C-alpha positions as CSV (number, residue, x, y, z in Angstrom):
1,M,5.8,0.6,-21.1
2,E,7.7,-2.5,-22.0
3,I,9.3,-0.4,-25.1
4,E,10.0,2.2,-22.7
5,I,12.2,-0.2,-20.5
6,K,13.8,-1.5,-23.0
7,S,14.9,1.8,-24.8
8,Y,15.9,3.0,-21.2
9,L,18.0,-0.1,-20.5
10,S,19.9,0.1,-23.9
11,S,20.9,3.5,-23.0
12,V,22.8,2.9,-20.3
13,G,26.5,1.3,-20.0
14,T,28.4,-0.2,-23.1
15,T,27.0,-2.2,-25.5
16,G,29.8,-5.4,-25.0
17,S,29.6,-5.4,-21.3
18,V,25.8,-5.0,-21.0
19,A,25.4,-7.7,-24.0
20,G,27.8,-10.1,-22.4
21,A,26.1,-9.9,-19.3
22,I,22.6,-10.3,-20.4
23,V,23.8,-13.4,-22.6
24,L,25.4,-15.3,-19.2
25,A,22.2,-14.1,-17.2
26,A,20.4,-15.8,-20.0
27,F,22.4,-19.0,-20.3
28,A,22.2,-19.2,-16.2
29,Y,18.4,-18.9,-16.6
30,L,18.1,-21.5,-19.3
31,L,20.4,-24.0,-17.2
32,Q,18.1,-23.3,-14.1
33,S,14.8,-23.8,-16.0
34,I,16.2,-27.3,-17.2
35,L,17.7,-28.6,-13.6
36,F,14.7,-27.2,-11.5
37,R,11.4,-27.4,-13.4
38,G,8.3,-25.9,-11.3
39,H,5.7,-28.3,-10.6
40,D,2.7,-29.0,-12.8
41,L,-0.1,-26.7,-12.7
42,S,-1.9,-27.8,-16.0
43,H,-4.9,-29.3,-13.9
44,I,-5.7,-25.4,-12.9
45,P,-7.4,-23.9,-15.1
46,L,-5.5,-21.0,-17.1
47,A,-6.9,-17.6,-17.8
48,G,-6.4,-16.3,-21.5
49,E,-5.7,-19.8,-22.7
50,E,-7.8,-18.9,-25.9
51,L,-5.1,-16.2,-26.8
52,G,-3.2,-19.4,-28.1
53,S,0.5,-18.3,-26.8
54,R,2.4,-17.3,-23.5
55,R,3.6,-14.3,-25.0
56,R,0.1,-13.0,-25.9
57,R,-1.2,-13.9,-22.5
58,L,1.7,-11.6,-21.1
59,K,0.6,-8.6,-23.0
60,E,-3.3,-9.2,-22.2
61,M,-1.9,-9.3,-18.5
62,S,0.1,-6.3,-19.2
63,Y,-2.2,-3.8,-20.5
64,N,-5.8,-5.1,-20.0
65,S,-5.6,-7.3,-16.7
66,K,-8.7,-5.8,-15.3
67,A,-10.7,-7.4,-18.0
68,M,-8.6,-10.5,-17.9
69,F,-9.1,-11.1,-14.4
70,R,-12.8,-10.2,-14.3
71,E,-13.5,-12.6,-16.9
72,A,-11.5,-15.5,-15.3
73,Y,-13.0,-14.7,-11.8
74,L,-16.8,-15.0,-13.1
75,K,-15.9,-18.0,-15.3
76,N,-14.4,-20.0,-12.7
77,K,-16.1,-21.4,-9.7
78,S,-12.5,-22.8,-7.9
79,I,-9.2,-21.7,-8.2
80,W,-7.5,-20.4,-11.6
81,R,-4.0,-19.3,-12.8
82,V,-2.5,-16.5,-14.8
83,Q,0.7,-16.5,-16.5
84,T,3.1,-13.6,-15.5
85,L,6.9,-12.9,-15.7
86,D,7.6,-14.6,-12.1
87,G,5.8,-17.7,-13.5
88,D,2.2,-18.9,-13.2
89,H,0.1,-16.9,-10.3
90,V,-2.9,-19.2,-8.7
91,Q,-5.9,-17.0,-7.9
92,I,-8.1,-18.0,-4.5
93,P,-11.9,-17.4,-4.9
94,P,-13.5,-15.6,-1.9
95,K,-15.0,-19.5,-0.7
96,F,-11.5,-20.7,-0.1
97,L,-9.8,-17.7,1.6
98,D,-11.1,-18.6,5.0
99,D,-9.2,-22.0,4.2
100,I,-6.1,-20.5,3.6
101,K,-5.9,-17.7,6.1
102,S,-6.5,-20.6,8.7
103,R,-3.4,-22.6,7.6
104,K,-0.1,-22.4,9.3
105,D,3.2,-20.4,8.2
106,D,4.7,-23.5,7.2
107,E,1.7,-24.4,4.7
108,V,1.2,-21.2,3.3
109,N,3.4,-18.2,4.2
110,N,3.1,-14.6,3.4
111,L,6.5,-13.3,3.8
112,A,7.7,-15.5,0.9
113,A,5.3,-14.1,-1.3
114,L,6.2,-10.7,-0.1
115,D,9.8,-11.0,-0.7
116,I,8.9,-12.0,-4.6
117,L,6.4,-9.2,-4.6
118,V,9.1,-6.6,-3.7
119,Q,11.6,-8.2,-5.6
120,K,13.7,-8.8,-2.6
121,K,16.0,-11.0,-4.5
122,Y,17.4,-7.8,-6.3
123,T,16.4,-5.3,-4.4
124,H,17.1,-6.3,-0.9
125,L,13.9,-4.7,0.6
126,D,12.6,-5.4,3.7
127,S,9.0,-4.1,3.6
128,T,8.1,-5.6,7.0
129,S,10.0,-7.6,9.9
130,E,8.6,-9.4,12.9
131,M,9.8,-6.4,15.3
132,M,7.9,-3.8,13.1
133,N,4.9,-5.7,13.1
134,H,4.8,-6.2,16.9
135,L,5.4,-2.4,17.1
136,V,2.9,-1.4,14.8
137,K,-0.1,-3.9,16.9
138,S,1.2,-3.8,20.5
139,D,2.6,-0.1,20.8
140,L,1.1,2.1,17.8
141,T,-2.5,0.7,17.7
142,T,-3.2,0.4,21.1
143,S,-2.0,3.9,22.1
144,L,-4.4,5.3,19.4
145,N,-6.7,6.4,22.0
146,R,-3.7,8.3,23.8
147,I,-1.8,9.5,20.8
148,N,-5.1,10.3,18.8
149,P,-5.1,14.2,19.9
150,R,-1.4,14.7,19.1
151,L,-2.0,13.3,15.7
152,G,-4.9,15.8,15.2
153,V,-2.5,18.7,15.8
154,A,-0.2,17.1,13.4
155,A,-2.8,17.1,10.5
156,E,-4.0,20.5,11.6
157,E,-0.3,22.1,11.6
158,A,0.7,20.3,8.3
159,V,-2.6,20.9,6.4
160,R,-2.2,24.8,7.3
161,T,1.7,24.7,6.2
162,E,1.7,22.4,3.3
163,M,-1.6,23.8,1.4
164,P,-1.2,27.3,-0.1
165,T,-3.6,29.7,0.6
166,C,-5.8,29.4,-2.9
167,D,-7.9,32.8,-2.2
168,E,-9.0,31.8,-5.6
169,W,-9.4,28.8,-7.4
170,T,-6.0,27.1,-8.0
171,A,-4.6,24.4,-9.5
172,L,-2.4,21.9,-7.3
173,N,-1.1,18.5,-7.7
174,V,-2.8,16.8,-5.0
175,N,-0.7,13.6,-4.6
176,D,2.3,15.7,-4.0
177,I,1.0,17.8,-1.4
178,L,-0.7,14.6,0.4
179,V,2.9,12.8,0.2
180,R,4.6,15.7,2.4
181,I,1.4,16.2,4.5
182,I,1.6,12.4,5.2
183,A,5.3,12.0,6.0
184,I,5.1,15.1,8.5
185,V,1.8,13.6,10.1
186,S,3.1,10.2,10.2
187,G,6.6,11.5,11.3
188,Y,4.8,13.3,14.3
189,I,4.2,9.7,15.7
190,F,6.9,7.9,14.3
191,L,10.0,10.4,15.4
192,G,8.1,13.2,17.5
193,P,7.2,16.8,16.6
194,D,10.2,18.1,16.4
195,L,11.7,15.8,13.8
196,C,8.8,15.2,11.7
197,R,9.4,18.5,9.9
198,N,13.1,18.0,9.4
199,E,13.5,18.5,5.7
200,E,16.1,15.5,5.8
201,Y,13.7,13.3,7.4
202,I,11.0,14.2,4.9
203,S,13.5,13.6,1.9
204,L,14.5,10.5,3.4
205,S,11.0,9.0,4.1
206,T,9.4,9.9,1.1
207,G,12.3,9.6,-1.4
208,Y,13.0,6.5,0.0
209,T,9.5,5.2,-0.6
210,V,9.3,6.3,-4.3
211,D,12.5,5.3,-5.5
212,A,11.8,1.7,-3.8
213,F,8.6,1.3,-5.4
214,T,9.8,2.5,-8.8
215,C,12.7,0.2,-8.7
216,V,10.3,-2.7,-8.0
217,F,8.1,-1.9,-10.7
218,I,10.8,-1.4,-13.3
219,L,12.1,-5.0,-12.4
220,A,8.8,-6.3,-12.3
221,A,8.3,-5.5,-15.8
222,L,11.4,-7.3,-16.9
223,P,12.1,-10.9,-17.5
224,S,13.5,-12.6,-14.7
225,W,16.5,-13.7,-16.1
226,L,17.3,-10.4,-17.0
227,R,16.9,-8.8,-13.6
228,H,20.2,-9.5,-12.0
229,V,21.9,-7.5,-14.8
230,A,19.2,-4.7,-15.4
231,K,19.3,-3.6,-11.8
232,W,22.8,-2.1,-12.1
233,A,21.4,-0.1,-15.0
234,I,18.4,1.4,-12.8
235,P,19.4,4.7,-10.9
236,H,16.7,3.9,-8.6
237,Y,18.6,0.9,-7.3
238,Y,21.6,2.7,-6.3
239,R,19.4,5.6,-4.5
240,I,17.9,2.8,-2.4
241,G,20.9,2.1,-0.7
242,A,22.1,5.7,-0.4
243,Y,18.9,6.3,1.6
244,R,19.9,3.9,3.9
245,R,23.1,5.3,4.6
246,R,21.7,8.9,5.0
247,A,19.1,7.2,7.3
248,R,21.9,6.1,9.4
249,K,23.9,9.2,9.5
250,F,20.6,11.3,10.6
251,L,19.4,9.1,13.1
252,R,22.5,7.6,14.8
253,P,23.3,10.6,16.7
254,I,19.4,11.0,17.6
255,I,19.3,7.6,18.9
256,Q,22.9,7.9,20.7
257,E,21.5,11.1,22.3
258,R,18.2,9.5,23.5
259,R,20.3,6.4,25.1
260,I,22.2,8.8,27.1
261,A,19.6,10.8,28.4
262,M,17.6,7.4,29.3
263,S,20.1,6.7,32.0
264,K,19.7,10.1,33.6
265,P,17.2,10.4,36.7
266,N,13.9,11.8,36.4
267,Y,14.0,11.7,32.3
268,V,10.8,11.6,30.6
269,A,11.2,9.5,27.6
270,P,9.5,10.8,24.3
271,D,6.1,8.7,23.4
272,D,6.9,8.0,20.0
273,L,7.6,5.0,17.7
274,L,11.6,5.5,17.6
275,Q,11.6,5.3,21.2
276,W,9.6,2.3,21.4
277,T,11.9,0.8,19.3
278,I,14.8,1.7,21.5
279,N,13.1,0.4,24.5
280,K,12.5,-3.1,22.9
281,A,15.5,-3.3,20.5
282,N,17.3,-5.7,23.1
283,K,14.4,-8.3,22.7
284,W,14.5,-8.7,19.1
285,P,17.4,-10.6,17.2
286,E,16.8,-8.6,14.0
287,I,18.2,-5.5,16.1
288,K,22.0,-5.7,16.1
289,S,23.1,-1.9,16.2
290,D,21.4,1.5,16.1
291,D,21.7,1.1,12.4
292,D,19.1,-1.5,12.2
293,I,16.7,0.9,14.1
294,A,17.5,3.6,11.7
295,Q,16.6,1.1,9.0
296,M,13.2,0.2,10.8
297,Q,12.2,4.0,10.4
298,L,12.6,3.7,6.8
299,R,10.6,0.4,6.7
300,L,8.2,2.1,8.4
301,S,8.0,5.1,6.0
302,L,8.0,2.4,3.1
303,A,4.6,0.5,4.6
304,A,2.8,3.7,5.5
305,I,3.6,6.6,3.2
306,H,3.3,5.2,-0.3
307,T,-0.1,3.2,0.5
308,T,-1.6,6.2,2.7
309,S,-0.9,8.9,-0.1
310,T,-2.2,6.8,-3.1
311,T,-5.4,5.5,-1.0
312,T,-6.0,9.7,-0.2
313,T,-5.1,10.6,-3.4
314,A,-7.8,8.2,-4.9
315,L,-10.4,9.4,-2.4
316,F,-10.2,13.1,-3.5
317,Y,-10.3,12.1,-7.2
318,D,-13.5,10.5,-6.2
319,L,-15.0,13.0,-4.2
320,V,-15.0,15.6,-6.6
321,T,-17.2,13.5,-9.0
322,I,-20.0,12.9,-6.9
323,P,-22.2,16.4,-6.9
324,G,-22.8,17.4,-3.7
325,L,-20.7,14.7,-1.6
326,I,-18.3,17.1,-0.4
327,H,-21.1,19.7,1.1
328,A,-22.5,16.5,2.8
329,L,-19.3,15.7,4.2
330,R,-18.5,18.7,5.8
331,A,-22.0,18.7,7.3
332,E,-21.0,15.5,9.0
333,I,-17.6,16.8,10.1
334,E,-19.2,20.1,11.8
335,D,-22.2,18.2,13.4
336,V,-20.0,15.5,15.1
337,M,-17.2,18.2,16.0
338,A,-20.4,20.2,17.6
339,K,-21.2,16.8,19.4
340,Y,-17.7,16.6,20.7
341,D,-17.1,20.3,21.4
342,G,-14.4,20.3,18.5
343,L,-12.4,17.5,19.8
344,L,-11.4,14.8,16.8
345,S,-11.4,12.1,19.4
346,N,-11.7,8.7,18.4
347,K,-15.2,8.4,19.2
348,A,-15.8,11.4,16.9
349,L,-13.8,9.9,14.2
350,Y,-16.1,6.4,14.5
351,D,-19.1,8.9,14.4
352,M,-18.5,10.2,11.0
353,K,-19.9,7.3,9.5
354,L,-20.6,9.0,6.1
355,L,-17.0,9.7,5.7
356,D,-15.4,6.3,6.5
357,S,-18.3,4.9,4.4
358,V,-17.0,6.7,1.1
359,M,-13.2,6.2,2.2
360,K,-14.2,2.3,2.1
361,E,-16.2,2.7,-1.3
362,S,-13.3,4.5,-2.8
363,Q,-11.1,1.4,-1.6
364,R,-13.4,-0.8,-3.1
365,M,-13.6,0.5,-6.5
366,N,-9.5,1.7,-6.3
367,P,-7.8,-1.1,-4.6
368,L,-3.6,-0.2,-4.7
369,G,-3.5,-3.7,-6.8
370,I,-5.8,-5.9,-8.6
371,T,-4.8,-8.5,-6.2
372,A,-3.6,-9.0,-2.8
373,F,-3.6,-11.5,0.0
374,S,-0.7,-13.0,-1.5
375,R,0.8,-16.5,-0.2
376,M,3.5,-18.8,-1.1
377,T,2.8,-22.7,-0.4
378,M,5.7,-24.2,1.2
379,K,4.2,-27.6,1.1
380,G,1.5,-29.2,-0.9
381,I,-1.9,-28.5,0.2
382,T,-5.4,-29.6,-1.0
383,L,-8.5,-27.3,-1.2
384,P,-12.0,-28.3,0.5
385,D,-12.9,-29.3,-3.0
386,G,-10.3,-31.5,-3.6
387,T,-7.9,-29.2,-5.8
388,Y,-4.1,-30.0,-5.0
389,V,-2.0,-26.7,-5.2
390,P,1.8,-28.1,-5.1
391,P,4.4,-26.5,-2.9
392,H,6.2,-23.3,-4.1
393,T,3.3,-22.2,-6.0
394,Y,2.4,-18.2,-5.6
395,M,-1.2,-17.6,-4.3
396,E,-2.9,-14.4,-4.2
397,A,-6.8,-13.3,-4.6
398,P,-8.1,-11.1,-7.2
399,I,-9.6,-8.4,-5.2
400,E,-10.5,-5.9,-7.8
401,A,-12.5,-8.8,-9.7
402,I,-14.1,-9.7,-6.4
403,H,-14.5,-5.8,-5.3
404,R,-16.7,-5.6,-8.7
405,D,-18.9,-8.9,-8.2
406,P,-22.5,-8.5,-8.7
407,N,-23.1,-11.1,-6.6
408,I,-21.5,-9.4,-3.7
409,Y,-22.5,-6.0,-4.3
410,E,-25.7,-4.3,-6.1
411,N,-24.4,-2.1,-8.8
412,A,-20.9,-3.2,-8.3
413,D,-19.2,-1.0,-11.2
414,V,-21.1,2.3,-9.4
415,F,-19.5,4.3,-6.7
416,D,-22.1,4.8,-4.2
417,P,-21.0,6.9,-1.2
418,Y,-23.7,5.6,0.9
419,R,-23.3,1.8,0.4
420,F,-21.4,1.1,3.3
421,Y,-23.2,3.7,5.5
422,N,-26.3,2.4,4.8
423,M,-25.3,-1.0,5.6
424,R,-24.3,0.4,9.1
425,Q,-27.8,1.3,9.9
426,K,-29.1,-1.8,11.5
427,E,-28.0,-2.0,15.1
428,E,-26.5,-5.4,14.7
429,D,-24.6,-4.2,12.0
430,A,-23.4,-0.6,13.4
431,G,-19.9,-1.9,14.0
432,K,-19.4,-3.8,10.7
433,H,-18.6,-2.6,7.2
434,Q,-16.0,0.0,8.7
435,F,-13.0,1.3,6.5
436,V,-10.7,-1.1,8.8
437,T,-13.2,-4.1,8.9
438,L,-11.8,-7.3,7.3
439,G,-13.6,-9.7,5.1
440,T,-13.7,-11.5,2.0
441,D,-15.5,-9.1,0.4
442,V,-13.0,-5.8,0.5
443,L,-9.7,-7.2,0.9
444,S,-7.3,-4.0,0.6
445,F,-6.2,-5.2,4.1
446,G,-6.1,-8.6,3.6
447,I,-7.6,-10.9,6.3
448,G,-6.6,-13.2,9.0
449,R,-3.6,-12.7,11.3
450,H,-1.5,-11.4,8.5
451,A,-3.7,-8.8,7.7
452,C,-2.4,-5.0,8.0
453,P,-1.8,-4.3,11.4
454,G,-1.3,-0.3,10.7
455,R,-5.0,-0.2,9.2
456,F,-6.4,1.7,12.4
457,F,-3.7,4.3,12.1
458,A,-3.7,4.8,8.6
459,A,-7.7,5.4,8.8
460,N,-7.4,7.9,11.5
461,E,-4.6,9.6,9.7
462,I,-6.5,9.9,6.3
463,K,-9.7,11.0,8.0
464,L,-7.9,13.6,10.3
465,I,-6.3,15.2,6.9
466,V,-9.5,15.0,4.9
467,I,-11.2,16.9,7.6
468,N,-8.7,19.4,7.9
469,I,-8.7,19.9,4.1
470,L,-12.6,19.8,3.6
471,R,-13.2,22.2,6.4
472,Q,-11.2,25.0,4.7
473,F,-11.2,24.3,1.0
474,D,-13.5,23.7,-1.8
475,V,-12.5,21.4,-4.3
476,E,-13.3,20.5,-7.9
477,Q,-11.6,18.5,-10.7
478,K,-9.7,20.3,-13.1
479,E,-11.1,18.8,-16.3
480,K,-14.3,18.4,-16.4
481,G,-15.8,15.0,-17.1
482,P,-15.2,11.4,-15.7
483,R,-13.2,10.7,-12.9
484,Y,-9.5,10.5,-13.6
485,A,-8.7,7.1,-14.5
486,N,-6.1,5.2,-12.8
487,I,-2.7,3.9,-13.8
488,A,-3.0,0.2,-14.6
489,Y,-0.2,-1.9,-15.4
490,T,-0.1,-5.8,-14.7
491,I,-1.5,-6.0,-11.0
492,N,-0.7,-2.5,-10.3
493,N,-3.8,0.1,-10.0
494,S,-2.7,3.0,-8.8
495,A,-4.4,6.9,-8.8
496,D,-2.6,9.2,-11.3
497,P,-0.3,11.1,-9.2
498,S,0.5,13.5,-12.1
499,R,-3.2,15.0,-12.1
500,E,-4.4,18.3,-10.4
501,L,-7.4,19.3,-8.7
502,M,-8.6,22.8,-7.9
503,F,-8.8,24.0,-4.8
504,K,-10.4,27.4,-3.1
505,R,-10.5,28.4,0.5
506,V,-13.6,28.6,2.0
507,K,-14.7,31.7,3.2
508,A,-15.5,32.0,6.9
């Protein structure tokens, strides 16, 4: 990857201008490092110290991070650190997570860490905001009972129109199809049924997400001193701005049309997230114009589409490698739907406990990153064991290693579709161990007050899409053998979006 990026950068721009800018950036970085040295972390154990040099540790971090993290996690009882291109990242073991989550934002801050994660200094990406979190928590999540029937209709229609007929076994790139389906289903609630199938909306919501994450990925693979210069050579960086301009052009007249209609008597406003945003816009300083509302829609797409599509792709890769699992899920789906007269209500989805267990197990085995729960210390803090963490230290939880901890999970490296299903069989645990449940043992959604607010919507959306696909199609892995490997690079851990699965329509 490092070689590919260097080759890519060298092919863009004139040699003199790029070389001069690089020298200038390197000098600025050197001056900064001399004048503003970071706080001393030498008292915190360093993963890969035996490798002897920072260069070797960074190489290990790039290409063998899972093994590196698992070894350090099992070896260290307190916090430890890894070296990255953004400096040292301190890893938090499960026993300290409750302490960290309970601290105020002026001690440890999630947004400051998130800015680093999305390379905001260079990309200007805002992956979240106070108003967006409020809308998701106070409007979207609380409305699930009301909107779930519409979400079900959206999922059924999207699967019907986006999936080919597949009368015979047909190879399909499942990730590409899921990205479109999820954009449409999400858009049904974000913008309404008329706009969710608009090709400009689909292009904006999916393209912005892909280009934003690609730009972040490339920049994160470069030394920090090079990023300010290198971003100008990355096409995805320019596309981010282009998507923002297109979103403003697309949504501005729609927002204005709604504002005019709101002034008329007996107007029935749409029940979607765009309307909820318009209704509350004057209460939030971050919304200064209708263009900011358009930007909010892109921000929602960035938060929702990539994570949901990648999670669902990984789920399908798991389903096809467990003999008999699809048939067991299909049987549960039909039994529960018969119980609720064919209605996929919130309660019906709750009763599909095997489906929920499989989703949670897939998430446990395939977290979207090997770390999560990112925090930046805003002041020095002392942990319960007396370890001091200086201010401006990036902290995170090594969730992939935690998810594979044999002291937490029996046969932790084995995919067990019934793992969480069995945990819920005790009456006192029936409401625990769900896909959306938070805890220090499965951390993909985080924990505490800054946990992912959209997890309830995402859970229902994934279930409804999977239900509609499994009721209509048999699915197999194209190449026989083990499950398709994830793409792992540094802290990234994603289902391979290029792989194909085989689909065949179930005969009635």
